[in-house]
C-alpha positions, -999 to +999 in steps of 0.1 A: +573+217-040+546+190-057+514+187-031+504+149-026+466+145-040+466+114-024+465+128+013+435+153+003+408+123-008+375+135-033+343+132-008+318+116-029+284+135-034+261+128-009+226+117-022+210+153-004+232+172-027+226+148-057+188+152-054+191+194-046+205+190-083+183+171-098+154+186-082+119+174-077+125+139-094+152+122-074+124+135-045+099+116-070+130+085-073+127+090-112+161+098-119+170+090-156+209+086-174+202+121-189+194+135-158+228+126-144+249+133-172+233+169-169+241+167-133+281+153-145+282+183-172+271+210-150+294+202-120+323+200-148+315+230-164+315+250-125+349+231-119+367+246-147+348+279-148+362+282-108+398+265-120+409+275-154+382+301-169+379+310-205+404+338-216+406+353-246+441+353-267+449+374-293+473+366-319+490+393-346+500+377-375+535+386-379+549+394-419+575+376-428+611+396-438+604+401-484+636+382-483+623+352-465+610+327-498+595+292-503+637+285-510+646+299-474+616+281-463+620+247-473+659+253-466+652+256-428+628+226-431+656+208-442+679+218-417+652+210-391+649+174-401+686+164-399+687+164-361 
């Protein structure tokens, strides 16, 4: 089932929540573009960490067979490019 995101609109941040995150600068009415960029960065980081956390993936390098040389590699490449 495909969810319909249009039925769940995103609520904009209230002035109160923005001032809470920006601290005393927002209370004084001095909010810079850098402050807003930092607020955006921290909110996005928090959301990404919550919904798709970073995971460590291990990748083993597999040794090729001794008979698989440059000629075999070239032949395989040519056969893939013929389609």
